C-alpha atoms as a printed R data frame, in Angstrom:
    type eleno elety resid chain resno       x      y       z
1   ATOM     1    CA   VAL     A     1 -16.622 15.479  -7.602
2   ATOM     2    CA   VAL     A     2 -16.970 11.743  -7.190
3   ATOM     3    CA   LEU     A     3 -14.759  9.117  -5.979
4   ATOM     4    CA   LEU     A     4 -14.443  6.253  -8.668
5   ATOM     5    CA   PRO     A     5 -12.024  3.302  -8.888
6   ATOM     6    CA   SER     A     6  -8.965  4.046 -10.827
7   ATOM     7    CA   PRO     A     7  -8.714  1.998 -14.139
8   ATOM     8    CA   LEU     A     8  -5.164  1.947 -13.781
9   ATOM     9    CA   HIS     A     9  -4.564  0.771 -10.368
10  ATOM    10    CA   CYS     A    10  -7.632 -1.546  -9.238
11  ATOM    11    CA   ASN     A    11 -10.529 -3.528 -10.988
12  ATOM    12    CA   GLY     A    12 -14.073 -3.148 -10.226
13  ATOM    13    CA   ALA     A    13 -14.211 -6.055  -7.595
14  ATOM    14    CA   ASP     A    14 -12.186 -3.811  -5.147
15  ATOM    15    CA   VAL     A    15 -15.063 -1.273  -5.068
16  ATOM    16    CA   VAL     A    16 -17.894 -2.231  -2.127
17  ATOM    17    CA   HIS     A    17 -21.141 -0.953  -3.468
18  ATOM    18    CA   GLY     A    18 -23.937  0.314  -1.272
19  ATOM    19    CA   THR     A    19 -21.586  0.535   1.884
20  ATOM    20    CA   GLY     A    20 -20.183  4.013   1.416
21  ATOM    21    CA   SER     A    21 -16.752  2.755   1.622
22  ATOM    22    CA   VAL     A    22 -14.135  4.323  -0.432
23  ATOM    23    CA   PRO     A    23 -11.903  1.614  -2.631
24  ATOM    24    CA   ALA     A    24  -8.163  1.396  -1.680
25  ATOM    25    CA   PHE     A    25  -7.267  3.330  -4.940
26  ATOM    26    CA   ALA     A    26  -9.550  6.280  -5.836
27  ATOM    27    CA   MET     A    27  -9.387  9.153  -8.140
28  ATOM    28    CA   ILE     A    28 -11.662 12.771  -7.787
29  ATOM    29    CA   ILE     A    29 -13.043 13.401 -11.004
30  ATOM    30    CA   PRO     A    30 -15.025 16.444 -11.609
31  ATOM    31    CA   VAL     A    31 -18.802 15.136 -12.481
32  ATOM    32    CA   ARG     A    32 -19.596 18.426 -14.489
33  ATOM    33    CA   CYS     A    33 -17.809 20.816 -16.723
34  ATOM    34    CA   PHE     A    34 -17.491 23.755 -14.210
35  ATOM    35    CA   THR     A    35 -18.260 26.295 -17.141
36  ATOM    36    CA   CYS     A    36 -21.320 24.750 -19.019
37  ATOM    37    CA   GLY     A    37 -22.411 22.194 -16.693
38  ATOM    38    CA   LYS     A    38 -22.263 19.110 -19.148
39  ATOM    39    CA   VAL     A    39 -21.594 15.646 -17.503
40  ATOM    40    CA   ILE     A    40 -18.215 14.602 -18.158
41  ATOM    41    CA   GLY     A    41 -17.328 12.311 -15.136
42  ATOM    42    CA   ASN     A    42 -18.579  9.268 -16.984
43  ATOM    43    CA   LYS     A    43 -15.837 10.191 -19.957
44  ATOM    44    CA   TYR     A    44 -12.731  9.957 -17.884
45  ATOM    45    CA   ASP     A    45 -12.117  6.185 -17.592
46  ATOM    46    CA   LYS     A    46 -12.526  6.113 -21.559
47  ATOM    47    CA   TYR     A    47 -10.389  9.254 -22.260
48  ATOM    48    CA   LEU     A    48  -7.605  7.332 -20.210
49  ATOM    49    CA   GLU     A    49  -8.150  4.223 -22.074
50  ATOM    50    CA   LEU     A    50  -7.951  6.072 -25.584
51  ATOM    51    CA   LEU     A    51  -4.543  7.521 -24.221
52  ATOM    52    CA   GLN     A    52  -3.181  4.135 -23.282
53  ATOM    53    CA   ALA     A    53  -4.132  3.246 -26.914
54  ATOM    54    CA   ASP     A    54  -1.662  5.803 -28.350
55  ATOM    55    CA   TYR     A    55  -4.282  8.388 -29.007
56  ATOM    56    CA   THR     A    56  -3.188 11.878 -29.015
57  ATOM    57    CA   GLU     A    57  -5.060 14.066 -26.591
58  ATOM    58    CA   GLY     A    58  -7.100 15.975 -29.118
59  ATOM    59    CA   ASP     A    59  -8.088 12.743 -31.280
60  ATOM    60    CA   ALA     A    60  -9.285 11.142 -27.567
61  ATOM    61    CA   LEU     A    61 -11.449 14.227 -26.947
62  ATOM    62    CA   ASP     A    62 -12.887 14.179 -30.374
63  ATOM    63    CA   ALA     A    63 -13.474 10.545 -30.117
64  ATOM    64    CA   LEU     A    64 -15.452 11.130 -26.986
65  ATOM    65    CA   GLY     A    65 -17.589 13.656 -28.611
66  ATOM    66    CA   LEU     A    66 -16.122 16.638 -26.614
67  ATOM    67    CA   LYS     A    67 -16.388 19.717 -29.016
68  ATOM    68    CA   ARG     A    68 -16.622 22.607 -26.273
69  ATOM    69    CA   TYR     A    69 -13.176 23.840 -25.282
70  ATOM    70    CA   CYS     A    70 -14.358 24.470 -21.486
71  ATOM    71    CA   CYS     A    71 -15.241 20.523 -21.572
72  ATOM    72    CA   ARG     A    72 -11.964 19.438 -23.146
73  ATOM    73    CA   ARG     A    73 -10.161 21.578 -20.462
74  ATOM    74    CA   MET     A    74 -11.708 19.567 -17.935
75  ATOM    75    CA   LEU     A    75 -10.292 16.639 -19.078
76  ATOM    76    CA   LEU     A    76  -6.990 17.902 -20.292
77  ATOM    77    CA   THR     A    77  -6.050 19.896 -17.098
78  ATOM    78    CA   HIS     A    78  -7.314 17.215 -14.500
79  ATOM    79    CA   VAL     A    79  -4.581 16.518 -12.017
80  ATOM    80    CA   ASP     A    80  -5.354 13.425 -10.043
81  ATOM    81    CA   LEU     A    81  -4.288 14.916  -6.460
82  ATOM    82    CA   ILE     A    82  -5.629 11.836  -4.555
83  ATOM    83    CA   GLU     A    83  -2.664  9.640  -5.438
84  ATOM    84    CA   LYS     A    84  -0.336 12.282  -4.225
85  ATOM    85    CA   LEU     A    85  -2.030 12.833  -1.008
86  ATOM    86    CA   LEU     A    86  -2.144  9.000  -0.251
87  ATOM    87    CA   ASN     A    87   1.650  9.199   0.156
88  ATOM    88    CA   TYR     A    88   1.230 11.491   3.253
89  ATOM    89    CA   ASN     A    89  -0.761  8.906   5.481
90  ATOM    90    CA   THR     A    90  -0.418 10.540   8.945
91  ATOM    91    CA   LEU     A    91  -0.907  7.320  10.941
92  ATOM    92    CA   GLU     A    92   2.426  5.931   9.510
93  ATOM    93    CA   ARG     A    93   4.217  9.306   9.817
94  ATOM    94    CA   GLY     A    94   3.336  9.438  13.688
95  ATOM    95    CA   ASP     A    95   4.432  5.818  14.006
96  ATOM    96    CA   ALA     A    96   7.961  6.644  12.489
97  ATOM    97    CA   GLN     A    97   8.429  9.755  14.536
98  ATOM    98    CA   ALA     A    98   7.600  7.631  17.783
99  ATOM    99    CA   ASP     A    99  10.285  5.060  16.720
100 ATOM   100    CA   ASP     A   100  12.781  7.729  15.958
101 ATOM   101    CA   HIS     A   101  12.670  9.357  19.325
102 ATOM   102    CA   PRO     A   102  11.915  6.749  22.199
103 ATOM   103    CA   GLY     A   103  12.928  9.100  24.779
104 ATOM   104    CA   GLY     A   104  10.010 11.594  24.466
105 ATOM   105    CA   SER     A   105  11.002 15.153  23.655
106 ATOM   106    CA   GLY     A   106  14.344 14.015  22.115
107 ATOM   107    CA   MET     A   107  16.052 16.856  23.938
108 ATOM   108    CA   ASP     A   108  19.051 15.882  26.389
109 ATOM   109    CA   ASP     A   109  18.742 16.935  29.967
């Protein structure tokens, strides 16, 4: 699994190379097919571009040269969970709870 800048949310300028930092918007893409081991991580950005250009999923996978159904499955069924997980920032939630209960435990004595 590799963290790459999301082509839909940021440009390449947001990525700091060589420092080990993660861009503000990232996605977790499988690098290889789990079944056959073929490298597919480099095809995901192009796959998204083809879908944006009104290709069907099957036509986009054919254009990328993915013939094996195991590799096609990897792109078709990929769910970008990092975008959903970014909604649950624990630091912001902790600050909001502290603002809601200024008296400490929140129980009346």
